[in-house]
DSSP file (Angstrom, degrees, kcal/mol; ACC not computed):
  #  RESIDUE AA STRUCTURE BP1 BP2  ACC     N-H-->O    O-->H-N    N-H-->O    O-->H-N    TCO  KAPPA ALPHA  PHI   PSI    X-CA   Y-CA   Z-CA
    1    1 A M              0   0    0      0, 0.0     2,-0.4     0, 0.0     0, 0.0   0.000 360.0 360.0 360.0 131.7   -4.8    9.4    8.6
    2    2 A E        -     0   0    0     75,-0.1     2,-0.4    76,-0.1    75,-0.1  -0.717 360.0-125.5 -85.9 134.6   -5.7    6.1    7.0
    3    3 A W        -     0   0    0     -2,-0.4    74,-0.1    75,-0.0    73,-0.0  -0.685  26.3-173.8 -83.7 128.6   -6.4    6.3    3.3
    4    4 A K        -     0   0    0     -2,-0.4     7,-0.1    10,-0.0     6,-0.1  -0.984  25.2-123.5-123.5 120.7   -9.7    4.9    2.3
    5    5 A P        +     0   0    0      0, 0.0     3,-0.1     0, 0.0    21,-0.0  -0.286  30.4 173.7 -63.7 144.3  -10.4    4.7   -1.5
    6    6 A N        +     0   0    0      1,-0.1     2,-0.3     0, 0.0     3,-0.0   0.280  59.5  33.9-136.4  11.2  -13.6    6.4   -2.7
    7    7 A N  S  > S-     0   0    0      1,-0.1     4,-2.7     0, 0.0     5,-0.2  -0.944  91.5 -88.3-152.9 178.0  -13.5    6.2   -6.4
    8    8 A N  H  > S+     0   0    0     -2,-0.3     4,-2.4     1,-0.2     5,-0.2   0.886 122.3  50.0 -60.3 -42.8  -12.3    3.8   -9.2
    9    9 A A  H  > S+     0   0    0      1,-0.2     4,-1.7     2,-0.2    -1,-0.2   0.904 114.2  45.5 -63.6 -40.0   -8.8    5.2   -9.4
   10   10 A L  H  > S+     0   0    0      2,-0.2     4,-2.0     1,-0.2    -2,-0.2   0.889 110.6  53.4 -70.2 -37.8   -8.3    4.9   -5.7
   11   11 A E  H  X S+     0   0    0     -4,-2.7     4,-2.6     1,-0.2     5,-0.2   0.902 106.4  53.4 -61.8 -40.7   -9.8    1.4   -5.7
   12   12 A E  H  X S+     0   0    0     -4,-2.4     4,-2.7     1,-0.2     5,-0.3   0.906 107.1  52.2 -60.3 -41.5   -7.3    0.4   -8.3
   13   13 A G  H  X S+     0   0    0     -4,-1.7     4,-1.1     8,-0.2     5,-0.4   0.892 111.8  46.0 -60.9 -39.9   -4.5    1.6   -6.1
   14   14 A R  H  < S+     0   0    0     -4,-2.0    -2,-0.2     1,-0.2    -1,-0.2   0.918 117.5  41.5 -70.1 -42.7   -5.8   -0.4   -3.2
   15   15 A T  H  < S+     0   0    0     -4,-2.6    -2,-0.2     1,-0.2    -1,-0.2   0.861 118.3  42.9 -79.2 -34.3   -6.3   -3.6   -5.1
   16   16 A T  H  < S-     0   0    0     -4,-2.7    -1,-0.2    -5,-0.2    -2,-0.2   0.698  92.6-145.9 -83.8 -17.4   -3.2   -3.6   -7.3
   17   17 A R     <  +     0   0    0     -4,-1.1     2,-0.5    -5,-0.3    -3,-0.1   0.806  42.7 151.5  59.7  31.2   -1.0   -2.5   -4.3
   18   18 A T     >  -     0   0    0     -5,-0.4     4,-2.0    -6,-0.3    -1,-0.2  -0.817  45.8-143.7 -98.6 135.1    1.2   -0.4   -6.5
   19   19 A F  H  > S+     0   0    0     66,-0.9     4,-2.6    -2,-0.5     5,-0.3   0.925  98.0  51.5 -57.2 -50.1    2.9    2.6   -5.1
   20   20 A G  H  > S+     0   0    0      1,-0.2     4,-2.4     2,-0.2     5,-0.2   0.900 110.0  47.8 -60.4 -44.6    2.6    4.7   -8.2
   21   21 A V  H  > S+     0   0    0      1,-0.2     4,-2.6     2,-0.2    -8,-0.2   0.903 112.7  50.8 -63.5 -40.3   -1.1    4.2   -8.6
   22   22 A M  H  X S+     0   0    0     -4,-2.0     4,-2.4    -9,-0.2    -2,-0.2   0.931 112.5  43.4 -65.5 -45.8   -1.7    5.0   -5.0
   23   23 A I  H  X S+     0   0    0     -4,-2.6     4,-2.5     2,-0.2    -1,-0.2   0.896 115.4  49.3 -71.0 -36.2    0.2    8.2   -4.9
   24   24 A R  H  X S+     0   0    0     -4,-2.4     4,-2.4    -5,-0.3     5,-0.2   0.942 112.9  47.4 -63.7 -46.2   -1.2    9.4   -8.2
   25   25 A A  H  X S+     0   0    0     -4,-2.6     4,-2.5    -5,-0.2    -2,-0.2   0.915 114.6  45.7 -62.4 -43.5   -4.8    8.6   -7.1
   26   26 A R  H  X S+     0   0    0     -4,-2.4     4,-2.1     2,-0.2    -1,-0.2   0.903 110.7  53.4 -68.1 -40.0   -4.3   10.3   -3.7
   27   27 A R  H  <>S+     0   0    0     -4,-2.5     5,-2.7     1,-0.2     4,-0.3   0.935 112.7  44.4 -58.3 -46.3   -2.7   13.4   -5.4
   28   28 A K  H ><5S+     0   0    0     -4,-2.4     3,-1.4     1,-0.2    -2,-0.2   0.886 109.1  56.3 -66.7 -39.0   -5.7   13.7   -7.7
   29   29 A E  H 3<5S+     0   0    0     -4,-2.5    -1,-0.2     1,-0.3    -2,-0.2   0.876 108.3  48.5 -59.1 -36.8   -8.1   13.1   -4.8
   30   30 A L  T 3<5S-     0   0    0     -4,-2.1    -1,-0.3    -5,-0.1    -2,-0.2   0.480 117.5-116.1 -82.0  -2.4   -6.5   16.1   -3.0
   31   31 A G  T < 5 +     0   0    0     -3,-1.4     2,-0.4    -4,-0.3    -3,-0.2   0.778  65.6 146.2  74.3  26.8   -6.8   18.2   -6.2
   32   32 A L      < -     0   0    0     -5,-2.7    -1,-0.2    -6,-0.2     2,-0.2  -0.766  39.8-147.2 -99.8 141.8   -3.0   18.5   -6.6
   33   33 A R    >>  -     0   0    0     -2,-0.4     4,-1.9     1,-0.1     3,-1.0  -0.583  35.5-104.5 -90.7 165.2   -1.1   18.7   -9.8
   34   34 A Q  H 3> S+     0   0    0      1,-0.3     4,-2.8     2,-0.2    -1,-0.1   0.903 124.5  55.2 -57.0 -40.2    2.4   17.2  -10.0
   35   35 A E  H 34 S+     0   0    0      1,-0.2    -1,-0.3     2,-0.2    15,-0.0   0.738 106.9  51.2 -68.5 -20.2    3.9   20.7   -9.9
   36   36 A D  H <4 S+     0   0    0     -3,-1.0    -1,-0.2     2,-0.1    -2,-0.2   0.844 115.7  40.9 -78.8 -36.0    1.9   21.3   -6.7
   37   37 A L  H >X S+     0   0    0     -4,-1.9     3,-2.2     1,-0.2     4,-0.5   0.861  98.0  74.0 -80.4 -37.4    3.2   18.1   -5.0
   38   38 A S  G >< S+     0   0    0     -4,-2.8     3,-1.3     1,-0.3    10,-1.1   0.804  90.3  56.7 -55.3 -36.3    6.9   18.2   -6.2
   39   39 A P  G 34 S+     0   0    0      0, 0.0    -1,-0.3     0, 0.0    -2,-0.1   0.734 103.2  57.7 -66.2 -17.3    8.0   21.0   -3.8
   40   40 A R  G <4 S+     0   0    0     -3,-2.2     2,-0.5    -4,-0.2    -2,-0.2   0.569 100.0  64.2 -87.1  -9.7    6.7   18.9   -0.9
   41   41 A I  S << S-     0   0    0     -3,-1.3     7,-3.0    -4,-0.5     2,-0.4  -0.968  72.7-164.1-118.7 123.9    9.0   16.0   -1.7
   42   42 A E  E     -A   47   0A   0     -2,-0.5     2,-0.5     5,-0.3    28,-0.1  -0.859  17.3-169.2-116.1 144.8   12.8   16.5   -1.6
   43   43 A I  E >  S-A   46   0A   0      3,-3.2     3,-1.6    -2,-0.4    -2,-0.0  -0.986  85.9 -17.6-125.3 118.0   15.8   14.6   -2.9
   44   44 A E  T 3  S-     0   0    0     -2,-0.5    -1,-0.1     1,-0.3    -2,-0.0   0.887 130.4 -50.5  51.6  44.1   19.1   15.8   -1.5
   45   45 A G  T 3  S+     0   0    0      1,-0.2    -1,-0.3     0, 0.0    -3,-0.0   0.467 120.6 100.1  80.1   1.7   17.5   19.1   -0.3
   46   46 A R  E <  S-A   43   0A   0     -3,-1.6    -3,-3.2     1,-0.0    -1,-0.2  -0.902  82.0 -96.0-119.7 149.4   15.9   19.9   -3.6
   47   47 A P  E     -A   42   0A   0      0, 0.0    -5,-0.3     0, 0.0    -9,-0.1  -0.312  49.2-100.6 -59.7 143.5   12.3   19.4   -4.8
   48   48 A I        -     0   0    0     -7,-3.0    -7,-0.1   -10,-1.1     2,-0.1  -0.376  42.0-111.3 -61.8 141.4   11.7   16.2   -6.7
   49   49 A S     >  -     0   0    0      1,-0.1     4,-2.6    -3,-0.1     5,-0.2  -0.408  17.2-121.7 -73.0 153.5   11.6   16.8  -10.4
   50   50 A Q  H  > S+     0   0    0      1,-0.2     4,-2.6     2,-0.2     5,-0.2   0.829 115.0  56.5 -64.5 -30.2    8.3   16.4  -12.2
   51   51 A T  H  > S+     0   0    0      2,-0.2     4,-2.5     1,-0.2    -1,-0.2   0.937 108.9  45.1 -64.7 -46.3   10.0   13.8  -14.4
   52   52 A H  H  > S+     0   0    0      2,-0.2     4,-2.2     1,-0.2    -2,-0.2   0.921 114.1  49.6 -62.9 -44.1   11.0   11.8  -11.3
   53   53 A L  H  X S+     0   0    0     -4,-2.6     4,-2.5     1,-0.2    -2,-0.2   0.912 111.3  49.3 -61.0 -43.3    7.6   12.1   -9.8
   54   54 A S  H  X S+     0   0    0     -4,-2.6     4,-2.3     1,-0.2    -1,-0.2   0.904 109.3  51.9 -62.7 -42.3    6.0   11.0  -13.1
   55   55 A D  H  X>S+     0   0    0     -4,-2.5     5,-2.0     1,-0.2     6,-1.0   0.888 110.8  48.4 -62.1 -39.3    8.3    8.0  -13.2
   56   56 A L  H ><5S+     0   0    0     -4,-2.2     3,-0.5     3,-0.2    -2,-0.2   0.922 111.6  49.4 -66.0 -44.1    7.3    7.0   -9.7
   57   57 A E  H 3<5S+     0   0    0     -4,-2.5    -2,-0.2     1,-0.2    -1,-0.2   0.872 112.7  46.8 -64.2 -37.0    3.6    7.4  -10.5
   58   58 A R  H 3<5S-     0   0    0     -4,-2.3    -1,-0.2    -5,-0.2    -2,-0.2   0.622 111.6-122.6 -79.8 -12.3    3.9    5.3  -13.6
   59   59 A G  T <<5S+     0   0    0     -4,-0.8    -3,-0.2    -3,-0.5    -4,-0.1   0.682  74.7 127.1  80.4  17.9    5.9    2.7  -11.7
   60   60 A T  S   <S+     0   0    0     -5,-2.0     2,-0.3    -6,-0.2    -4,-0.2   0.676  75.5  33.7 -82.3 -16.2    9.0    2.9  -14.0
   61   61 A I  S    S-     0   0    0     -6,-1.0    -2,-0.2    -9,-0.1    -1,-0.1  -0.974  85.5-120.1-133.3 152.9   11.3    3.5  -11.0
   62   62 A A        -     0   0    0     -2,-0.3     2,-0.2     1,-0.1    -6,-0.1  -0.675  29.3-117.1 -91.2 143.6   11.1    2.2   -7.5
   63   63 A P        -     0   0    0      0, 0.0    -1,-0.1     0, 0.0   -44,-0.0  -0.499  20.7-129.1 -78.1 148.1   10.8    4.6   -4.5
   64   64 A R    >>  -     0   0    0     -2,-0.2     4,-2.0     1,-0.1     3,-0.9  -0.619  29.0-108.3 -86.5 154.5   13.5    4.8   -1.9
   65   65 A P  H 3> S+     0   0    0      0, 0.0     4,-2.1     0, 0.0     5,-0.2   0.869 118.9  55.7 -53.8 -39.5   12.4    4.5    1.8
   66   66 A Y  H 3> S+     0   0    0      1,-0.2     4,-1.5     2,-0.2     5,-0.1   0.829 108.4  49.1 -66.3 -28.2   13.1    8.2    2.5
   67   67 A L  H <> S+     0   0    0     -3,-0.9     4,-2.9     2,-0.2     5,-0.2   0.876 106.7  55.1 -74.2 -38.0   10.7    9.1   -0.4
   68   68 A I  H  X S+     0   0    0     -4,-2.0     4,-2.4     1,-0.2    -2,-0.2   0.922 107.6  50.4 -59.2 -43.4    8.0    6.8    0.9
   69   69 A E  H  X S+     0   0    0     -4,-2.1     4,-1.9     1,-0.2    -1,-0.2   0.912 112.0  47.1 -61.3 -43.2    8.1    8.6    4.2
   70   70 A Q  H  X S+     0   0    0     -4,-1.5     4,-3.0     2,-0.2     5,-0.2   0.907 111.4  49.9 -67.7 -41.4    7.8   12.0    2.5
   71   71 A F  H  X S+     0   0    0     -4,-2.9     4,-2.7     1,-0.2     6,-0.3   0.906 108.1  54.7 -62.8 -40.4    4.9   10.9    0.3
   72   72 A A  H  X>S+     0   0    0     -4,-2.4     5,-2.1    -5,-0.2     4,-0.5   0.925 114.3  40.3 -59.3 -44.4    3.1    9.6    3.3
   73   73 A R  H ><5S+     0   0    0     -4,-1.9     3,-0.7     3,-0.2    -2,-0.2   0.949 117.6  46.6 -68.7 -48.9    3.4   12.9    5.1
   74   74 A A  H 3<5S+     0   0    0     -4,-3.0    -2,-0.2     1,-0.2    -1,-0.2   0.845 122.9  34.4 -64.9 -35.1    2.7   15.1    2.0
   75   75 A L  H 3<5S-     0   0    0     -4,-2.7    -1,-0.2    -5,-0.2    -2,-0.2   0.359 106.2-122.1-102.9   4.5   -0.3   13.0    0.9
   76   76 A E  T <<5 +     0   0    0     -3,-0.7     2,-0.3    -4,-0.5    -3,-0.2   0.935  61.0 148.1  53.2  52.0   -1.6   12.1    4.4
   77   77 A L      < -     0   0    0     -5,-2.1     2,-0.5    -6,-0.3    -1,-0.2  -0.812  59.2 -95.4-113.6 155.2   -1.3    8.4    3.7
   78   78 A N     >  -     0   0    0     -2,-0.3     4,-1.8     1,-0.2     3,-0.3  -0.578  31.3-147.3 -68.5 120.6   -0.5    5.5    6.0
   79   79 A R  H  > S+     0   0    0     -2,-0.5     4,-2.7     1,-0.2     5,-0.2   0.857  95.6  56.0 -61.8 -36.1    3.3    4.9    5.6
   80   80 A D  H  > S+     0   0    0      1,-0.2     4,-2.3     2,-0.2    -1,-0.2   0.877 105.6  51.5 -66.1 -36.1    2.9    1.2    6.2
   81   81 A V  H  > S+     0   0    0     -3,-0.3     4,-2.6     2,-0.2    -1,-0.2   0.906 111.0  48.6 -64.6 -41.3    0.4    0.9    3.3
   82   82 A L  H  X S+     0   0    0     -4,-1.8     4,-2.1     2,-0.2    -2,-0.2   0.908 109.9  50.9 -66.5 -41.4    2.8    2.8    1.1
   83   83 A Y  H  X>S+     0   0    0     -4,-2.7     5,-2.7     2,-0.2     4,-0.6   0.936 112.4  47.4 -59.2 -44.8    5.7    0.5    2.0
   84   84 A Q  H ><5S+     0   0    0     -4,-2.3     3,-1.1     1,-0.2    -2,-0.2   0.927 110.6  51.2 -62.5 -44.5    3.6   -2.5    1.3
   85   85 A A  H 3<5S+     0   0    0     -4,-2.6   -66,-0.9     1,-0.3    -1,-0.2   0.841 111.4  48.7 -61.5 -32.9    2.5   -1.1   -2.0
   86   86 A A  H 3<5S-     0   0    0     -4,-2.1    -1,-0.3   -68,-0.2    -2,-0.2   0.549 112.7-121.4 -83.2  -7.8    6.1   -0.4   -2.9
   87   87 A G  T <<5 +     0   0    0     -3,-1.1     2,-0.4    -4,-0.6    -3,-0.2   0.823  68.9 132.4  72.1  30.6    7.1   -4.0   -1.9
   88   88 A I      < -     0   0    0     -5,-2.7    -1,-0.3    -6,-0.2    -2,-0.2  -0.940  58.3-128.3-119.9 136.4    9.5   -2.7    0.7
   89   89 A V        -     0   0    0     -2,-0.4     5,-0.1    -3,-0.1    -9,-0.0  -0.694  40.1-106.4 -77.8 127.7    9.9   -3.8    4.3
   90   90 A P    >>  -     0   0    0      0, 0.0     4,-2.2     0, 0.0     3,-0.9  -0.254  29.7-116.0 -54.4 143.2    9.9   -0.7    6.6
   91   91 A P  H 3> S+     0   0    0      0, 0.0     4,-2.5     0, 0.0     5,-0.2   0.835 113.1  53.6 -53.1 -39.7   13.4    0.0    7.9
   92   92 A E  H 3> S+     0   0    0      2,-0.2     4,-1.7     1,-0.2     5,-0.1   0.834 109.7  48.8 -69.0 -29.6   12.5   -0.6   11.5
   93   93 A V  H <> S+     0   0    0     -3,-0.9     4,-2.5     2,-0.2    -1,-0.2   0.926 111.7  48.5 -71.6 -45.4   11.1   -4.1   10.7
   94   94 A A  H  X S+     0   0    0     -4,-2.2     4,-2.3     1,-0.2    -2,-0.2   0.899 109.9  53.1 -59.9 -40.7   14.2   -4.9    8.7
   95   95 A E  H  X S+     0   0    0     -4,-2.5     4,-0.9    -5,-0.2    -1,-0.2   0.915 110.6  46.2 -61.7 -43.7   16.4   -3.8   11.5
   96   96 A K  H >X S+     0   0    0     -4,-1.7     4,-0.6     1,-0.2     3,-0.5   0.894 111.7  51.4 -67.8 -39.1   14.6   -6.0   14.0
   97   97 A L  H >< S+     0   0    0     -4,-2.5     3,-1.0     1,-0.2    -1,-0.2   0.884 105.9  55.8 -63.6 -37.2   14.7   -9.0   11.6
   98   98 A N  H 3< S+     0   0    0     -4,-2.3    -1,-0.2     1,-0.2    -2,-0.2   0.745 100.8  59.2 -67.9 -22.7   18.5   -8.5   11.2
   99   99 A R  H << S+     0   0    0     -4,-0.9    -1,-0.2    -3,-0.5    -2,-0.2   0.670  89.8  93.3 -78.0 -17.0   19.0   -8.7   15.0
  100  100 A L  S << S-     0   0    0     -3,-1.0    -3,-0.0    -4,-0.6     0, 0.0  -0.405  80.8-116.0 -77.2 152.3   17.5  -12.2   15.1
  101  101 A T     >  -     0   0    0     -2,-0.1     4,-2.7     1,-0.1     5,-0.2  -0.401  36.0-102.4 -73.9 163.1   19.5  -15.3   14.8
  102  102 A P  H  > S+     0   0    0      0, 0.0     4,-2.2     0, 0.0     5,-0.1   0.885 125.5  51.3 -55.2 -38.1   19.0  -17.5   11.7
  103  103 A E  H  > S+     0   0    0      2,-0.2     4,-2.2     1,-0.2     5,-0.1   0.909 110.0  48.2 -66.3 -41.8   16.9  -19.9   13.9
  104  104 A E  H  > S+     0   0    0      2,-0.2     4,-2.8     1,-0.2    -1,-0.2   0.890 110.7  51.6 -65.9 -39.0   14.8  -17.0   15.2
  105  105 A R  H  X S+     0   0    0     -4,-2.7     4,-2.7     2,-0.2    -1,-0.2   0.914 109.4  50.2 -62.2 -42.0   14.2  -15.7   11.7
  106  106 A E  H  X S+     0   0    0     -4,-2.2     4,-2.0    -5,-0.2    -2,-0.2   0.904 112.0  47.6 -63.0 -41.5   13.2  -19.2   10.6
  107  107 A E  H  X S+     0   0    0     -4,-2.2     4,-2.3     2,-0.2    -2,-0.2   0.922 112.1  49.4 -65.0 -44.0   10.7  -19.4   13.5
  108  108 A A  H  X S+     0   0    0     -4,-2.8     4,-2.6     1,-0.2    -2,-0.2   0.901 110.0  51.7 -61.6 -41.0    9.4  -15.8   12.7
  109  109 A W  H  X S+     0   0    0     -4,-2.7     4,-2.7     1,-0.2    -1,-0.2   0.900 108.7  51.1 -62.6 -41.0    8.9  -16.8    9.0
  110  110 A G  H  X S+     0   0    0     -4,-2.0     4,-2.0     2,-0.2    -2,-0.2   0.908 111.2  47.1 -62.7 -42.9    7.0  -19.9   10.1
  111  111 A V  H  X S+     0   0    0     -4,-2.3     4,-2.5     2,-0.2    -2,-0.2   0.922 112.2  50.9 -64.2 -43.9    4.7  -17.8   12.3
  112  112 A F  H  X S+     0   0    0     -4,-2.6     4,-2.6     1,-0.2     5,-0.2   0.931 110.1  48.5 -59.6 -47.7    4.2  -15.3    9.5
  113  113 A K  H  X S+     0   0    0     -4,-2.7     4,-2.5     1,-0.2    -1,-0.2   0.873 110.9  52.2 -62.0 -36.4    3.3  -18.0    7.0
  114  114 A D  H  X S+     0   0    0     -4,-2.0     4,-2.4     2,-0.2    -2,-0.2   0.929 110.4  46.8 -64.8 -45.8    0.9  -19.5    9.5
  115  115 A V  H  X S+     0   0    0     -4,-2.5     4,-2.3     2,-0.2    -2,-0.2   0.923 114.2  47.7 -62.2 -45.0   -0.9  -16.1   10.0
  116  116 A V  H  X S+     0   0    0     -4,-2.6     4,-2.5     1,-0.2    -2,-0.2   0.915 111.3  51.2 -62.8 -43.4   -1.0  -15.5    6.2
  117  117 A G  H  X S+     0   0    0     -4,-2.5     4,-2.2    -5,-0.2    -2,-0.2   0.907 110.7  47.8 -61.0 -43.2   -2.4  -19.0    5.6
  118  118 A K  H  X S+     0   0    0     -4,-2.4     4,-2.4     2,-0.2    -1,-0.2   0.893 111.4  51.3 -64.9 -39.6   -5.1  -18.6    8.2
  119  119 A G  H  X S+     0   0    0     -4,-2.3     4,-2.3     2,-0.2    -2,-0.2   0.910 110.4  48.2 -63.5 -42.5   -6.0  -15.2    6.8
  120  120 A E  H  X S+     0   0    0     -4,-2.5     4,-2.5     2,-0.2    -2,-0.2   0.894 110.6  51.6 -65.2 -39.6   -6.3  -16.7    3.3
  121  121 A A  H  X S+     0   0    0     -4,-2.2     4,-2.2     2,-0.2    -2,-0.2   0.911 111.0  47.6 -63.9 -42.6   -8.5  -19.5    4.6
  122  122 A R  H  X S+     0   0    0     -4,-2.4     4,-2.5     2,-0.2    -2,-0.2   0.905 111.7  50.8 -64.3 -40.7  -10.8  -17.1    6.3
  123  123 A R  H  X S+     0   0    0     -4,-2.3     4,-2.3     2,-0.2    -2,-0.2   0.920 111.3  47.4 -62.5 -44.8  -11.0  -14.9    3.2
  124  124 A K  H  X S+     0   0    0     -4,-2.5     4,-2.6     1,-0.2    -1,-0.2   0.889 110.9  52.3 -63.7 -39.1  -11.9  -18.0    1.0
  125  125 A Q  H  X S+     0   0    0     -4,-2.2     4,-2.6     2,-0.2    -2,-0.2   0.918 110.1  47.9 -63.9 -43.4  -14.5  -19.1    3.6
  126  126 A R  H  X S+     0   0    0     -4,-2.5     4,-2.5     2,-0.2    -2,-0.2   0.913 112.7  49.1 -63.3 -42.1  -16.2  -15.6    3.5
  127  127 A E  H  X S+     0   0    0     -4,-2.3     4,-2.2     2,-0.2    -2,-0.2   0.914 111.7  49.2 -62.8 -42.5  -16.1  -15.7   -0.4
  128  128 A H  H  X S+     0   0    0     -4,-2.6     4,-1.7     1,-0.2    -2,-0.2   0.920 111.7  48.7 -62.6 -44.2  -17.6  -19.2   -0.4
  129  129 A Q  H  < S+     0   0    0     -4,-2.6     4,-0.2     1,-0.2    -2,-0.2   0.898 110.6  51.0 -63.6 -40.2  -20.3  -18.1    2.1
  130  130 A A  H >< S+     0   0    0     -4,-2.5     3,-0.8     1,-0.2    -1,-0.2   0.885 109.8  50.2 -64.9 -38.0  -21.1  -15.0    0.0
  131  131 A E  H 3< S+     0   0    0     -4,-2.2    -1,-0.2     1,-0.2    -2,-0.2   0.829 117.2  39.9 -68.1 -31.7  -21.4  -17.1   -3.2
  132  132 A H  T 3< S+     0   0    0     -4,-1.7    -1,-0.2    -5,-0.2    -2,-0.2   0.199  81.4 130.0-105.7  15.2  -23.8  -19.6   -1.5
  133  133 A K    <   -     0   0    0     -3,-0.8    -3,-0.0    -4,-0.2     2,-0.0  -0.531  67.1-108.8 -70.1 130.5  -25.9  -17.2    0.5
  134  134 A P        -     0   0    0      0, 0.0     2,-0.2     0, 0.0    -1,-0.1  -0.346  30.6-125.4 -63.8 138.9  -29.6  -17.8   -0.2
  135  135 A K        -     0   0    0      1,-0.1     2,-0.0    -3,-0.0    -3,-0.0  -0.531  32.8 -95.8 -79.9 149.4  -31.3  -15.2   -2.2
  136  136 A G        -     0   0    0     -2,-0.2     2,-0.3     1,-0.1    -1,-0.1  -0.365  42.3-117.0 -63.9 144.3  -34.4  -13.6   -0.8
  137  137 A R        -     0   0    0     -3,-0.1     3,-0.4    -2,-0.0     2,-0.4  -0.646  21.1-139.4 -87.8 140.8  -37.7  -15.2   -2.0
  138  138 A R  S    S+     0   0    0     -2,-0.3     3,-0.1     1,-0.2    -1,-0.0  -0.760  80.9  12.0 -96.1 144.3  -40.2  -13.2   -4.1
  139  139 A G  S    S+     0   0    0     -2,-0.4     2,-0.2     1,-0.2    -1,-0.2   0.575  85.4 148.1  72.5   9.2  -43.9  -13.5   -3.5
  140  140 A A              0   0    0     -3,-0.4    -1,-0.2     1,-0.2    -3,-0.0  -0.544 360.0 360.0 -75.8 141.5  -43.5  -15.3   -0.2
  141  141 A G              0   0    0     -2,-0.2    -1,-0.2    -3,-0.1    -2,-0.1   0.441 360.0 360.0 117.8 360.0  -46.2  -14.7    2.4
């Protein structure tokens, strides 16, 4: 299930791209308290402590990949969105990048920068068009 924000707290999670804000917002959206969520997330076979969960939500500690996977399942969130929010490359992507030669990595980086640049240019163009869109006329007709 893809997470789509539907209130201010969720919108903040989407726009700030922070892992903690996203998991807190989704937990609240699902009507869960920290003590309801903590048994669903395990560290070394034990439920995550509420202190650890609170630290993750506040962003005072960074999540490990195995925790990101568990949060994605428990909160029914897209794991890739959570990895991005945490600023972590998903393990399978890192593994594939590590298999590339330095030259291939450089080429992949160039393609990535090109795609990002084109995306930013399209976004700026849409924003510019929205700013300069003619307003409807009153009293015409």
